[in-house]
Residue, then its C-alpha position, 0 to 999 in steps of 0.5 A: m449971422k451967428i448961430a448956436v450949434f449944440s447936441d446931446v442935451h439928454d433932458n439936462l435942462v439945468r445945463w441947457r438953461e446955462a447955454a440959453e442965457i448965453i444965447k440970449r445975450e448973444k441975441i442968437k435967433i437960430g439953433f441947430c440941435c444934433g440929437d439926443i435932445g430928450d423928451l418933448q418937454t426939453v424940445e419945447e423949452v429949447a425951441n423957446s430960445f430961437e426963432t427957428l430950431y433945426l433939429a436932427l433926432g438922435n439914436l436915443d430920441f426914441k420917445l420922440k420918433n415913437g411919437l412922430d410914428s404914431r402921429l403919422r400913422s393917425s394922420s394916414l388913417s384920417d386921410e384914408a377915412q376922409a377920402s372914403e367919405s368923400n368918395d361915398g358922399n361928395d362929388k369928386e371936385s370936393g374930394d380933390d380939394r381935400n386931398g390937396q390940402n392933406d398933401e400940402q400939410r404933409s409937405k410942411n411936415t406938420t405932424g403937430l408934435f413939435p412947436e411950429n418953429v422946429v424944423f426936424t429930421q429923423d435922418y439928416g437935414e440940410v438948409e442954406l443960410e447966408n449963402r452957406k450950405i449946411a447939413f446937420v445930423h446926429s451920426n458922426r459916421l454920416a456926418k463924415e460921409l456928407a462932408e466927404a461928398q462935398g455938397y456942403d460948406i459945413v456939416f454939424y454933428g453930435h453923438t460922440h460927446t466930444p468937441w471937434e473941428e476939422k476941414v474934410s477933403p473930397s472923397t474923390p480927386l475930381r472935387t475940389g475944396s473942403t468942408l468944415l466938420l463940426n461937433p459942439g460937444e455935449v450940453a449934458g456934460q455926461f462924459g466930459r465938460a458940457s459945452f456948445a458952439i457959436y458959429d459965425l456964418a460970415k467969418m466961418t469961425a466957431e467959438l466953443k462955449m464951456l458950461k459949468 
């Protein structure tokens, strides 16, 4: 399986559409965005290129973070209001059912802000694909810590706007092996050539794609 790994779009849809054409030709269905994607319109357009988009929000994604905070606060107030109505006017069994549904919705992160095919995190996320344990994050410092902890096969990150690939050794001699640490560069092309990566999970190899 091949996946697309990219970061730091910064609302540059012109460059993103170049990347999206390559992703379409390669028939890639899963994408990892390592932060600083931009506003909600950009998230929606990027998500349209994938069956599943894994998204780690970055330090400049404050509009999205504020939107999430607002949705979560509204959801919390709604839950409290429903619980109060249930206690006042309904029997206990009915109230329990309603609370159970709300717990299930929260466990699925159904905030309603992002498209349904977006799996997001405000810190770092993890997933297993084809028996490869993958972490994705924006911060380069946190990425290095995750790689040194040796809990993953691969750690994708962004923030630095610079393509980088290295094998990271364990932070303690009690552990063995190494973790691949990969930065796909920046889609926006703000500080250098715009780029993203296509990662082959079967071969454990990355191909850097340069954009115009």
